[in-house]
C-alpha positions in Angstrom: -90.0 0.1 1.1 -88.3 -3.1 0.3 -89.6 -3.0 -3.2 -88.1 0.5 -3.7 -84.8 -0.8 -2.3 -84.8 -3.8 -4.6 -85.5 -1.6 -7.6 -82.7 0.8 -6.6 -80.2 -2.2 -6.3 -81.3 -3.5 -9.7 -80.9 -0.1 -11.2 -77.4 0.3 -9.9 -76.5 -3.1 -11.1 -77.8 -2.3 -14.5 -76.0 1.0 -14.6 -72.8 -0.7 -13.6 -73.2 -3.3 -16.3 -73.8 -0.6 -19.0 -70.7 1.3 -17.8 -68.5 -1.8 -17.8 -69.8 -2.9 -21.2 -69.1 0.6 -22.6 -65.6 0.8 -21.1 -64.6 -2.7 -22.1 -65.7 -2.2 -25.7 -62.5 -2.4 -27.9 -64.0 0.0 -30.5 -63.8 2.7 -27.9 -60.1 2.4 -27.5 -59.0 1.8 -31.1 -58.2 5.4 -31.8 -56.4 5.9 -28.6 -52.7 6.7 -28.7 -50.7 3.7 -27.5 -47.8 5.9 -26.3 -47.4 7.0 -22.7 -49.1 10.1 -21.5 -47.0 12.9 -20.1 -47.7 14.7 -16.9 -48.4 17.9 -18.9 -50.9 16.1 -21.1 -52.7 14.7 -18.0 -52.8 18.1 -16.3 -54.1 19.7 -19.5 -56.8 17.1 -19.9 -57.9 17.4 -16.2 -57.9 21.2 -16.1 -59.3 21.9 -19.6 -61.4 19.0 -20.7 -62.7 17.9 -17.3 -63.0 21.3 -15.5 -66.8 21.3 -15.1 -66.7 17.7 -13.9 -64.1 18.5 -11.3 -66.2 21.5 -10.0 -69.3 19.2 -9.7 -67.3 16.5 -8.0 -65.7 19.0 -5.6 -69.1 20.4 -4.7 -70.5 16.9 -4.1 -67.6 16.0 -1.9 -67.9 19.2 0.1 -71.6 18.6 0.6 -70.8 15.0 1.8 -68.2 16.3 4.3 -70.7 18.8 5.6 -73.4 16.1 5.9 -71.0 13.8 7.7 -70.0 16.6 10.2 -73.7 17.2 10.8 -74.4 13.5 11.4 -71.6 13.0 13.9 -72.4 15.9 16.2 -73.7 15.1 19.6 -77.1 16.6 20.4 -77.8 15.2 23.9 -79.2 17.7 26.3 -76.3 17.3 28.7 -73.8 18.2 26.1 -75.8 21.1 24.8 -76.1 22.5 28.3 -72.4 22.0 28.8 -71.7 24.1 25.7 -74.2 26.8 26.7 -73.0 27.2 30.3 -69.3 26.9 29.6 -69.0 23.7 31.7 -70.5 25.2 34.8 -73.2 23.2 36.6 -76.0 25.0 38.4 
């Protein structure tokens, strides 16, 4: 298991390095407009160009919230019986 964890960490570090190298490459930003972006341009880019990415991200976040709610619920027998009987002890 430790070997798998180590490979996962190395893979994440490699991915982070590739992403940083790609983002920091000046050739990527040469054609970028140096003027400021307007709110309309930003909204248009997010809603038109990145629509599928937003849907996927929203789905992942919803699944994460559902998973977090599942993990924090209390499953002790005392609490389950309390919920079933409405708080009345027999």
